[in-house]
FILUMVO-338677 format. One record per residue (C-alpha): x, y, z; residue number from 0. Coordinates in nm, 4 decimals, decimal comma. Example, Ala and Ser with C-alpha at 12.3 -4.5 7.8 and 13.67 -1.06 7.14 Angstrom:
<nodes>
NODE | c1 | c2 | c3 | num
NODE | 1,2300 | -0,4500 | 0,7800 | 0
NODE | 1,3670 | -0,1060 | 0,7140 | 1
</nodes>
This chain:
<nodes>
NODE | c1 | c2 | c3 | num
NODE | -0,5036 | 24,8373 | 21,1620 | 0
NODE | -0,4210 | 25,1016 | 20,9030 | 1
NODE | -0,2868 | 24,8379 | 20,6612 | 2
NODE | -0,6031 | 24,6298 | 20,6964 | 3
NODE | -0,8149 | 24,9386 | 20,6301 | 4
NODE | -0,6088 | 25,0224 | 20,3221 | 5
NODE | -0,6492 | 24,6694 | 20,1857 | 6
NODE | -1,0249 | 24,6791 | 20,2390 | 7
NODE | -1,0573 | 25,0254 | 20,0916 | 8
NODE | -0,8611 | 24,9316 | 19,7796 | 9
NODE | -1,0721 | 24,6204 | 19,7325 | 10
NODE | -1,4022 | 24,8078 | 19,7744 | 11
NODE | -1,2943 | 25,0713 | 19,5212 | 12
NODE | -1,2796 | 24,8064 | 19,2498 | 13
NODE | -1,6587 | 24,8270 | 19,2369 | 14
NODE | -1,7497 | 25,1408 | 19,4327 | 15
NODE | -1,5973 | 25,4494 | 19,2721 | 16
NODE | -1,5270 | 25,7717 | 19,4626 | 17
NODE | -1,6654 | 25,8716 | 19,8049 | 18
NODE | -1,3551 | 25,7823 | 20,0066 | 19
NODE | -1,5062 | 25,9342 | 20,3221 | 20
NODE | -1,8070 | 25,7019 | 20,2958 | 21
NODE | -1,5801 | 25,3963 | 20,2770 | 22
NODE | -1,3750 | 25,5252 | 20,5703 | 23
NODE | -1,6833 | 25,5660 | 20,7893 | 24
NODE | -1,8084 | 25,2221 | 20,6942 | 25
NODE | -1,4775 | 25,0708 | 20,8077 | 26
NODE | -1,4865 | 25,2915 | 21,1145 | 27
NODE | -1,8133 | 25,1308 | 21,2272 | 28
NODE | -1,6840 | 24,7827 | 21,1424 | 29
NODE | -1,3680 | 24,8234 | 21,3516 | 30
NODE | -1,5641 | 24,9849 | 21,6366 | 31
NODE | -1,8058 | 24,6868 | 21,6502 | 32
NODE | -2,0989 | 24,9007 | 21,5403 | 33
NODE | -2,3518 | 24,8886 | 21,2577 | 34
NODE | -2,4242 | 25,1232 | 20,9668 | 35
NODE | -2,7440 | 25,2668 | 20,8203 | 36
NODE | -2,7009 | 25,3883 | 20,4618 | 37
NODE | -2,9775 | 25,6343 | 20,3843 | 38
NODE | -3,0070 | 25,7733 | 20,0334 | 39
NODE | -3,2150 | 25,7759 | 19,7166 | 40
NODE | -3,2137 | 25,4670 | 19,4905 | 41
NODE | -2,9229 | 25,4179 | 19,2537 | 42
NODE | -2,6456 | 25,5834 | 19,4557 | 43
NODE | -2,4580 | 25,2584 | 19,5203 | 44
NODE | -2,5715 | 25,1547 | 19,8680 | 45
NODE | -2,6048 | 24,7873 | 19,7796 | 46
NODE | -2,2860 | 24,7819 | 19,5735 | 47
NODE | -2,0906 | 24,9323 | 19,8650 | 48
NODE | -2,2247 | 24,6725 | 20,1092 | 49
NODE | -2,1604 | 24,3795 | 19,8751 | 50
NODE | -1,8098 | 24,5046 | 19,7916 | 51
NODE | -1,7208 | 24,5135 | 20,1614 | 52
NODE | -1,8689 | 24,1696 | 20,2254 | 53
NODE | -1,6856 | 24,0086 | 19,9323 | 54
NODE | -1,3586 | 24,1661 | 20,0454 | 55
NODE | -1,3722 | 23,9726 | 20,3735 | 56
NODE | -1,3377 | 23,5955 | 20,3706 | 57
NODE | -1,6394 | 23,5262 | 20,5929 | 58
NODE | -2,0099 | 23,4450 | 20,5701 | 59
NODE | -2,2409 | 23,6981 | 20,4057 | 60
NODE | -2,6175 | 23,7159 | 20,3624 | 61
NODE | -2,8556 | 23,9626 | 20,2046 | 62
NODE | -3,2042 | 24,0203 | 20,3421 | 63
NODE | -3,4474 | 24,1939 | 20,1090 | 64
NODE | -3,7127 | 24,3491 | 20,3310 | 65
NODE | -4,0780 | 24,3391 | 20,2266 | 66
NODE | -4,4005 | 24,3854 | 20,4254 | 67
NODE | -4,4646 | 24,0092 | 20,4242 | 68
NODE | -4,1193 | 23,9205 | 20,5617 | 69
NODE | -4,1614 | 23,7344 | 20,8922 | 70
NODE | -3,9120 | 23,7088 | 21,1817 | 71
NODE | -3,8647 | 23,3356 | 21,1180 | 72
NODE | -3,7615 | 23,4165 | 20,7604 | 73
NODE | -3,4491 | 23,5898 | 20,8885 | 74
NODE | -3,3761 | 23,4100 | 21,2174 | 75
NODE | -3,4494 | 23,0579 | 21,0964 | 76
NODE | -3,6947 | 22,7959 | 21,2190 | 77
NODE | -3,7235 | 22,4285 | 21,3117 | 78
NODE | -3,8094 | 22,1860 | 21,0338 | 79
NODE | -3,9546 | 21,8398 | 21,0928 | 80
NODE | -3,7476 | 21,5609 | 20,9364 | 81
NODE | -3,9644 | 21,2559 | 20,8526 | 82
NODE | -3,6654 | 21,0206 | 20,8441 | 83
NODE | -3,5539 | 21,0900 | 21,2005 | 84
NODE | -3,8942 | 21,2098 | 21,3233 | 85
NODE | -3,7219 | 21,4999 | 21,4902 | 86
NODE | -3,7094 | 21,8753 | 21,4450 | 87
NODE | -3,3926 | 22,0339 | 21,3135 | 88
NODE | -3,3179 | 22,4040 | 21,3330 | 89
NODE | -3,2371 | 22,5593 | 20,9974 | 90
NODE | -3,0422 | 22,8810 | 21,0367 | 91
NODE | -3,1744 | 23,1945 | 20,8717 | 92
NODE | -2,9668 | 23,4583 | 20,6923 | 93
NODE | -2,9356 | 23,6632 | 21,0127 | 94
NODE | -2,6900 | 23,4067 | 21,1513 | 95
NODE | -2,4170 | 23,5198 | 20,9130 | 96
NODE | -2,1184 | 23,7388 | 20,9873 | 97
NODE | -2,1939 | 24,0294 | 20,7533 | 98
NODE | -2,5568 | 24,1150 | 20,6812 | 99
NODE | -2,6956 | 24,3453 | 20,4148 | 100
NODE | -3,0504 | 24,4438 | 20,5129 | 101
NODE | -3,1884 | 24,6093 | 20,2022 | 102
NODE | -3,4741 | 24,8609 | 20,2427 | 103
NODE | -3,5030 | 24,8053 | 20,6163 | 104
NODE | -3,8022 | 25,0377 | 20,6507 | 105
NODE | -4,0115 | 24,8036 | 20,4336 | 106
NODE | -4,0022 | 24,5342 | 20,7026 | 107
NODE | -4,2828 | 24,5245 | 20,9582 | 108
NODE | -4,2144 | 24,6284 | 21,3196 | 109
NODE | -4,2276 | 24,2628 | 21,4206 | 110
NODE | -3,9437 | 24,1739 | 21,1845 | 111
NODE | -3,7506 | 24,4880 | 21,2764 | 112
NODE | -3,7704 | 24,3743 | 21,6397 | 113
NODE | -3,5961 | 24,0474 | 21,5503 | 114
NODE | -3,3152 | 24,2462 | 21,3907 | 115
NODE | -3,3023 | 24,4755 | 21,6953 | 116
NODE | -3,2320 | 24,1783 | 21,9237 | 117
NODE | -2,9503 | 24,0617 | 21,6965 | 118
NODE | -2,7883 | 24,4063 | 21,6875 | 119
NODE | -2,8257 | 24,4624 | 22,0616 | 120
NODE | -2,7549 | 24,1210 | 22,2103 | 121
NODE | -2,5632 | 23,9442 | 21,9301 | 122
NODE | -2,8116 | 23,6599 | 21,9481 | 123
NODE | -3,1426 | 23,5579 | 21,7931 | 124
NODE | -3,4403 | 23,3847 | 21,9514 | 125
NODE | -3,6282 | 23,1168 | 21,7616 | 126
NODE | -3,8586 | 22,8389 | 21,8781 | 127
NODE | -3,7962 | 22,9240 | 22,2412 | 128
NODE | -3,4175 | 22,9006 | 22,2139 | 129
NODE | -3,1418 | 23,1545 | 22,1694 | 130
NODE | -2,8591 | 23,1196 | 21,9191 | 131
NODE | -2,5339 | 23,3151 | 21,9407 | 132
NODE | -2,4284 | 23,5094 | 21,6336 | 133
NODE | -2,0849 | 23,4727 | 21,4726 | 134
NODE | -1,8041 | 23,7152 | 21,5432 | 135
NODE | -1,7527 | 23,9595 | 21,3874 | 136
NODE | -2,1183 | 24,0477 | 21,3341 | 137
NODE | -2,1810 | 24,3545 | 21,1182 | 138
NODE | -2,5124 | 24,4877 | 20,9858 | 139
NODE | -2,5308 | 24,7240 | 20,6897 | 140
NODE | -2,8898 | 24,8415 | 20,6456 | 141
NODE | -3,0232 | 25,0638 | 20,3687 | 142
NODE | -3,3342 | 25,2743 | 20,3375 | 143
NODE | -3,4819 | 25,5255 | 20,0950 | 144
NODE | -3,5689 | 25,8449 | 20,2861 | 145
NODE | -3,7883 | 25,9989 | 20,0139 | 146
NODE | -4,0390 | 25,7142 | 19,9825 | 147
NODE | -4,3125 | 25,6528 | 20,2387 | 148
NODE | -4,5657 | 25,4264 | 20,0647 | 149
NODE | -4,5436 | 25,0696 | 20,1939 | 150
NODE | -4,2844 | 25,1564 | 20,4579 | 151
NODE | -4,2694 | 25,1384 | 20,8363 | 152
NODE | -4,0722 | 25,4154 | 21,0117 | 153
NODE | -3,7840 | 25,2863 | 21,2201 | 154
NODE | -3,8479 | 25,3149 | 21,5951 | 155
NODE | -3,6075 | 25,5303 | 21,7927 | 156
NODE | -3,4648 | 25,2209 | 21,9658 | 157
NODE | -3,3772 | 25,0736 | 21,6265 | 158
NODE | -3,2090 | 25,3901 | 21,4997 | 159
NODE | -3,0128 | 25,4171 | 21,8229 | 160
NODE | -2,8501 | 25,0773 | 21,7540 | 161
NODE | -2,6793 | 25,2040 | 21,4402 | 162
NODE | -2,3435 | 25,3535 | 21,5242 | 163
NODE | -2,3284 | 25,5551 | 21,2022 | 164
NODE | -2,5976 | 25,6867 | 20,9696 | 165
NODE | -2,4411 | 25,7853 | 20,6395 | 166
NODE | -2,5751 | 25,9185 | 20,3118 | 167
NODE | -2,3740 | 25,8581 | 19,9954 | 168
NODE | -2,4870 | 26,1351 | 19,7652 | 169
NODE | -2,4333 | 26,1681 | 19,3927 | 170
NODE | -2,0820 | 26,1101 | 19,2556 | 171
NODE | -1,8944 | 26,3905 | 19,0854 | 172
NODE | -1,8700 | 26,3876 | 18,7065 | 173
NODE | -1,5302 | 26,2185 | 18,6844 | 174
NODE | -1,6298 | 25,9373 | 18,9213 | 175
NODE | -1,9627 | 25,8853 | 18,7478 | 176
NODE | -1,7873 | 25,8521 | 18,4136 | 177
NODE | -1,5687 | 25,5801 | 18,5668 | 178
NODE | -1,8821 | 25,4080 | 18,7005 | 179
NODE | -2,0466 | 25,4129 | 18,3572 | 180
NODE | -1,7396 | 25,2753 | 18,1791 | 181
NODE | -1,6960 | 25,0003 | 18,4423 | 182
NODE | -2,0442 | 24,8715 | 18,3567 | 183
NODE | -1,9473 | 24,7810 | 17,9999 | 184
NODE | -1,9693 | 24,4120 | 18,0816 | 185
NODE | -2,2278 | 24,1383 | 18,1307 | 186
NODE | -2,1883 | 24,1040 | 18,5076 | 187
NODE | -2,1239 | 24,3609 | 18,7816 | 188
NODE | -1,7665 | 24,4659 | 18,8731 | 189
NODE | -1,8386 | 24,3577 | 19,2322 | 190
NODE | -1,8105 | 23,9978 | 19,1102 | 191
NODE | -1,4370 | 24,0503 | 19,0543 | 192
NODE | -1,3747 | 24,1147 | 19,4228 | 193
NODE | -1,2138 | 23,8337 | 19,6201 | 194
NODE | -1,1547 | 23,8091 | 19,9921 | 195
NODE | -0,8368 | 24,0011 | 20,0786 | 196
NODE | -0,8582 | 23,9676 | 20,4580 | 197
NODE | -1,0108 | 23,7205 | 20,7027 | 198
NODE | -1,2557 | 23,7484 | 20,9890 | 199
NODE | -0,9616 | 23,7108 | 21,2284 | 200
NODE | -0,8051 | 24,0224 | 21,0774 | 201
NODE | -1,1232 | 24,2148 | 21,1590 | 202
NODE | -1,1288 | 24,0822 | 21,5154 | 203
NODE | -0,7673 | 24,1913 | 21,5628 | 204
NODE | -0,8526 | 24,5397 | 21,4381 | 205
NODE | -1,1476 | 24,5554 | 21,6767 | 206
NODE | -0,9178 | 24,4630 | 21,9652 | 207
NODE | -0,6656 | 24,7295 | 21,8621 | 208
NODE | -0,9363 | 24,9943 | 21,8281 | 209
NODE | -1,0363 | 24,9780 | 22,1948 | 210
NODE | -0,6727 | 25,0310 | 22,2924 | 211
NODE | -0,6445 | 25,3648 | 22,1099 | 212
NODE | -0,5643 | 25,6369 | 22,3642 | 213
NODE | -0,8291 | 25,9030 | 22,4308 | 214
NODE | -0,7026 | 26,2061 | 22,6201 | 215
NODE | -0,9137 | 26,3330 | 22,9089 | 216
NODE | -0,9598 | 26,6623 | 22,7262 | 217
NODE | -1,1062 | 26,4786 | 22,4258 | 218
NODE | -1,3409 | 26,2875 | 22,6560 | 219
NODE | -1,4572 | 26,6167 | 22,8091 | 220
NODE | -1,5059 | 26,7517 | 22,4548 | 221
NODE | -1,7290 | 26,4552 | 22,3671 | 222
NODE | -1,9342 | 26,5073 | 22,6819 | 223
NODE | -1,9677 | 26,8806 | 22,6144 | 224
NODE | -2,1131 | 26,8025 | 22,2727 | 225
NODE | -2,3473 | 26,5419 | 22,4202 | 226
NODE | -2,4666 | 26,7714 | 22,7005 | 227
NODE | -2,5307 | 27,0495 | 22,4498 | 228
NODE | -2,7849 | 26,8273 | 22,2741 | 229
NODE | -2,9573 | 26,7614 | 22,6080 | 230
NODE | -2,9877 | 27,1266 | 22,7119 | 231
NODE | -3,0831 | 27,2820 | 22,3763 | 232
NODE | -3,4502 | 27,3876 | 22,3928 | 233
NODE | -3,4960 | 27,3075 | 22,0259 | 234
NODE | -3,4154 | 26,9407 | 22,0907 | 235
NODE | -3,6830 | 26,7380 | 22,2681 | 236
NODE | -3,4570 | 26,4364 | 22,3340 | 237
NODE | -3,0806 | 26,4631 | 22,3221 | 238
NODE | -2,8110 | 26,2027 | 22,2739 | 239
NODE | -2,8250 | 25,9047 | 22,5103 | 240
NODE | -2,5243 | 25,7451 | 22,6849 | 241
NODE | -2,5265 | 25,4845 | 22,4094 | 242
NODE | -2,4675 | 25,7688 | 22,1660 | 243
NODE | -2,1738 | 25,9093 | 22,3620 | 244
NODE | -2,0186 | 25,5605 | 22,3772 | 245
NODE | -2,0693 | 25,5248 | 22,0015 | 246
NODE | -1,8888 | 25,8540 | 21,9322 | 247
NODE | -1,6039 | 25,7569 | 22,1657 | 248
NODE | -1,5528 | 25,4168 | 22,0014 | 249
NODE | -1,5948 | 25,5495 | 21,6484 | 250
NODE | -1,3292 | 25,8146 | 21,7128 | 251
NODE | -1,0905 | 25,5449 | 21,8371 | 252
NODE | -1,1460 | 25,3415 | 21,5205 | 253
NODE | -1,1030 | 25,6450 | 21,2949 | 254
NODE | -0,7717 | 25,7296 | 21,4626 | 255
NODE | -0,6491 | 25,3726 | 21,4110 | 256
NODE | -0,7551 | 25,3721 | 21,0451 | 257
NODE | -0,5490 | 25,6886 | 20,9966 | 258
NODE | -0,2442 | 25,5309 | 21,1565 | 259
NODE | -0,2537 | 25,6982 | 21,4974 | 260
NODE | -0,2632 | 25,5410 | 21,8424 | 261
NODE | -0,4417 | 25,8426 | 21,9915 | 262
NODE | -0,7599 | 26,0366 | 21,9168 | 263
NODE | -0,7527 | 26,4055 | 21,8237 | 264
NODE | -1,0525 | 26,6430 | 21,8487 | 265
NODE | -1,0794 | 26,6537 | 21,4675 | 266
NODE | -1,1687 | 26,2812 | 21,4714 | 267
NODE | -1,4601 | 26,3601 | 21,7002 | 268
NODE | -1,5732 | 26,6615 | 21,4948 | 269
NODE | -1,5839 | 26,4570 | 21,1725 | 270
NODE | -1,8009 | 26,1897 | 21,3305 | 271
NODE | -2,0533 | 26,3992 | 21,5245 | 272
NODE | -2,3035 | 26,4289 | 21,2386 | 273
NODE | -2,3026 | 26,0646 | 21,1182 | 274
NODE | -2,3092 | 25,9311 | 21,4770 | 275
NODE | -2,5626 | 26,1739 | 21,6298 | 276
NODE | -2,8007 | 26,2676 | 21,3467 | 277
NODE | -3,0403 | 25,9765 | 21,4064 | 278
NODE | -3,0249 | 26,0029 | 21,7853 | 279
NODE | -3,1913 | 26,3426 | 21,8204 | 280
NODE | -3,5638 | 26,4072 | 21,8487 | 281
NODE | -3,6392 | 26,7693 | 21,7646 | 282
NODE | -3,9198 | 26,9668 | 21,9263 | 283
NODE | -4,2194 | 26,9811 | 21,6878 | 284
NODE | -4,2388 | 27,3614 | 21,6818 | 285
NODE | -3,8804 | 27,3814 | 21,5579 | 286
NODE | -3,9290 | 27,1092 | 21,2984 | 287
NODE | -4,1972 | 27,3213 | 21,1294 | 288
NODE | -3,9549 | 27,6139 | 21,1341 | 289
NODE | -3,7183 | 27,4152 | 20,9151 | 290
NODE | -3,4631 | 27,2994 | 21,1686 | 291
NODE | -3,2972 | 26,9618 | 21,1088 | 292
NODE | -3,0694 | 26,7418 | 21,3162 | 293
NODE | -2,7748 | 26,8264 | 21,0920 | 294
NODE | -2,8288 | 27,2021 | 21,1164 | 295
NODE | -2,8549 | 27,1921 | 21,4959 | 296
NODE | -2,5505 | 26,9663 | 21,5320 | 297
NODE | -2,3517 | 27,2023 | 21,3092 | 298
NODE | -2,4475 | 27,4908 | 21,5384 | 299
NODE | -2,3453 | 27,2917 | 21,8445 | 300
NODE | -2,0086 | 27,2063 | 21,6883 | 301
NODE | -1,9459 | 27,5763 | 21,6320 | 302
NODE | -2,0486 | 27,6716 | 21,9860 | 303
NODE | -1,8405 | 27,4150 | 22,1785 | 304
NODE | -1,4734 | 27,5053 | 22,2141 | 305
NODE | -1,2252 | 27,2554 | 22,0726 | 306
NODE | -0,9508 | 27,1501 | 22,3161 | 307
NODE | -0,5845 | 27,1390 | 22,2309 | 308
NODE | -0,4375 | 26,7951 | 22,2869 | 309
NODE | -0,0710 | 26,7023 | 22,3049 | 310
NODE | 0,0435 | 26,4101 | 22,0942 | 311
NODE | 0,0291 | 26,0847 | 22,2860 | 312
NODE | 0,3611 | 25,9042 | 22,3098 | 313
</nodes>
């Protein structure tokens, strides 16, 4: 599992410079059978990161550019009448690919977002009264611009809850940005140089190994203490759901495997609390106007919950 992660990481870095922790969390969600929401301002490399990952895996890939006029049938597919046979034939949409880049998700209408929600939740799509199973692995990388509201549709809470990890990329440091600038001294994009270095079967094997990573009972209690703290804090209207606690548990298993361990340590959990929980909280309105944010409250909770000591699993 660690070797596969290292191969993927090295391949992605051919086009996406710096931000090792962002790459690690992306792979963490992939190995934990989750999905990722990349939320940041334009030009920080969200699309490049997604395309670099997709090209590194020898499997099907599709990009969906969301616009207000995008209809569910545009992404799920629809039946087309064939004059020669006088029958309808279902033409698959881009959503029936293994790795999906959903660019500017919040520009799609709620109706189209609902079609994506079914795919992420049930690993199937419905079209023309039939259901079609999605390939395995199935991984969605969605992007959105948090500072723009014109022509956008806010994601419903149910949609946000389906993303295992919400990650911002941020600006690169000066040295990395200089590398990015120099790498663009060419006609095409460096992402075009990336070739598949692993297969879909390699990903499935990593997903199977991830669920076998040992989680000590003390670590499980630590996860539940963090979750319960979000449910009892008066500043939080709606705390983390059981789906959120499962997401943190599985993400911690994947992170441990990526780092070459067969057991989870509390530090794995601590690192993932913000990216896993930040979109799952609904703050009370009176505390929003006081300047509280999900990240600030989660940071307080992390400081208030005692970290257990765990013996190395043998």
